[in-house]
N, C-alpha and C positions, 0 to 999 in steps of 0.2 A: 304331458305337454310342456311343463317348465323345463324338464331335462332336454327335450328336443330343441327347445328355444335356446338354451345355453349351448348345446352342441352346435347348432347352426351359427351362433354368434362367434364361436371359436373355430369354425370351419376353416377359414383362411390360415389361421395359425397352425392347425393340425396338418393342413396341406403343405405348408412351407417346411414343417418339421420332417414330414415324410420325404419330400424332395431332397432335403439336406442329407438325410440318412442314406437315401439311394445313391446320391453322388459320392458321399463319403465312403460307403461300402465299395462302390465300383472303383474309385480311385485307389483304394488299398489293394483290391483284388487284381487290378491291372498293373500294380507295382509303380504307380505314379507317385505314391507316398510310401516311404518305408514304414513297415508295421511297427517297428520299435519306436518310431517317432509319434505316429498316430495310428493306433490299432483300429481295426474295423469294428463297427458296432456289434457285429455278430460275435467277435472275439471278446468284447466287453461283456456281452450277455452270457457267454459261456463261463467267463471268469466269475460273474455274479452267482451262477448256479454251482460251479465247482467249489467255491470258497464261501458258500452261504452260511455255514455254521460259524466260521471264523469272523466273517463280516458282520454277522448278527451280534457277536460279542463286542466287537469294536463299535458298532452302531449304538448299542445300548449304553456303552461307556460315554460316548460323545453326547448322546441324548441327556444323560444324567447331568453332565457338566453344563449343558445348555439350559436345562430347566432350573437347576439350582441358581446359576448365575442370573437367569432372567427374572426369577421370583425375587431375588435380592435386589436387583436393579429396579424393578417395578415398585417394591415397597419403599426403598430408600429414595428413589427418584421422585415418586409422587409426594412423599412427605417433605422432601427438601424443596421441590417446586412450589408446593403449597405454602411452606414456611417463608420462602423468598417473596411470595406474593403478599402475604399478610404482614411481614415485617421488613420494611425497606432497609434497615441497617444490615440485616442478614443477607439481603440481595447484594448490597454493595460490597460486603465482605467476602461472599462465596463465589459470585458469578465470575470474577476474573480467574479464580482457581479452576473453575470448570472449563473455561476456554483454554487455559494452559494445559490441562490434563489431556486435551484432544490434540495438542501439538507435539506430544512426546510419542515417538514411534513405539508400537507395542513390542517390536522385536528387541528394543533396548530394555523394556521393562520386564519381559518374560524371564530372563535370567535372575533378575532381582526377586521376583516372586518365587522362583525355584529355590533361591537361597533362603528365603523366609519360610516357605511352607514345605520345601522338599518336593520330591517327585510324587506328590499326592494329588487327590482330587482338587484340593483347595488352591493349588498353584494355577490350575487351569480355570477354576471358577473365578479367581481374581482377575485373570485376563478377560474373561467373558464379562464380568461385572464392569470393568473399566471401559470396555467397548460399548456396552449396552446402556450404561447409566445415563450418559449425556442426553440422548434423544428423549428419554422419559422425563427428565428434569425440564428440558426446554419446552416440550409439548405441554406439560402440565402448567408450567409458568405462563406460557403464551396463551394457552386456552383460557385460563382464568382471567387474563387481561382483556381478552376479546369478548367477555360476557356482555350481554345487552344492557345498555344504560337505561333503557326505557323500563325494563323489568325491575331494575334496581331502584329507580325513582318511585315506581309504583309501590313497592314494598316499604320503602322509607316513609311514604305517606301514611302507611298503616302502622308505623312505629316499629318496624323490624330492626333488630340489632345486627351487629357485624356477622355473627355466627349464623344467624338465620338467613342473611343475604347469601352467605357462602353455600349453605346447604340447599336453599330453595332455587337460586338462580345461577350463581357463578359455577358451581360444580357441574350441574346438569348441562349448562351451555358449553362447558369446557370439554365434555366427553368426546366429541368428534376429533378435536385436536389431540386429546389424550390417547385415543385409540390409534391415530396415525403414528404417534410416537411409539406405541407398543409394536406396531407392525414393523417399523424401521428398526426398533431395538431387537426384535426377534431375528431379523436377518443378520444384524451385527453379531448376535450371540453365536451363530453358526461360524462366522468368520473368526471370532475371538477364540472359540474352542479349537478350531483347526490350527490357528497360530500357536496356541498354547501346547497342543500335542506335537506339533512339528518341532518345537524348540526344546521341549522337555517332558515328553510323555513316554509311557511304556504300554499304553493301550489307547484305543480310539481310532477313528477313521483317519485323522490327520497323521498319527503315528504310523498307521498301516500304509498310507500312501507314500510317506517318506521312506519307509523300509522297502517298499516295492520299487520306488524310483532308484534307490541305491543298488538294487539287484537287477535293474534294467527289465523289470517285469511290467511293461507298460500297460497291458490289458488289465492287470490287477490294480494298478495305480488308477487308471481311468474308472474302474469299477467303484473304487472308494470315492473318487471325485463325483461320480454320478449319484451315489448314495447321499453324499453331503448336500448336493444340489437338491435332490428330491426331498431330503429332510427339511431343508430350508423352505422349500415351496409348501410342503404340507403344514409346517408350523405357522407360516405366514397366513395360509388359508384358514387355519383354525382360529387365529386371532381375528381375521376378517369376518368369519362366520359369527364369532362371539360378538363382534361389534354390531353386525347387522341384527342379530337377535336382541341384543341389549337395547339398541337405539329404537328398534321397532316396538319393543315392549314399553319403553319409556314414552314413545309417541302415542301408543294406544291409551296409556293411562292419562296423558294430557288431553 
């Protein structure tokens, strides 16, 4: 029953997707759109099957970059966001640099990372980290600031200290905001990994799509783009599922 309920709720979306695919396939088959500009969905599916071994290797490389960069951004972002909340001088010193870091185009920074780390995993991880770090910091910091004053006042009447307030009320109440930052950060990780591979990679879906674009193999290029999109959706849903399970468990304990 729950599966049928979710299927019914996404019925209009599935219907729209099917209509788009039919129109897309028909337009290419009728030569209304050149296949080298926009290949038919069936051609993309064939490319996915024919190059599945090679695409799997590139997919795993991209996934590794995403996961390493995401874990580093979550650890550092959560610690920095909490530190900025607890120590006001740290906030005043660091927050402007966080804003500045988001105004610098990643295309300009990627060659610098390549010069520092070479054509290794870490040059791509650096791009992913810089892309995904900011949402985690801001969501952690804002979530801690929006914690309920009533709970804080209640614990203060019982003699709670600053760290007890943080552990008992501020961190639990900040979790919805924190998980929102994680979901946004995960999507940005996919973008960052793709940019890093485009500009200086020798493996990964971004590198593969760039190489296929240079060879005018549009079906293979779109196959890589499809996998990148699917990877982003799956990772986003995993974070959303983790959020639902964690918050449900916390709610049941309360």
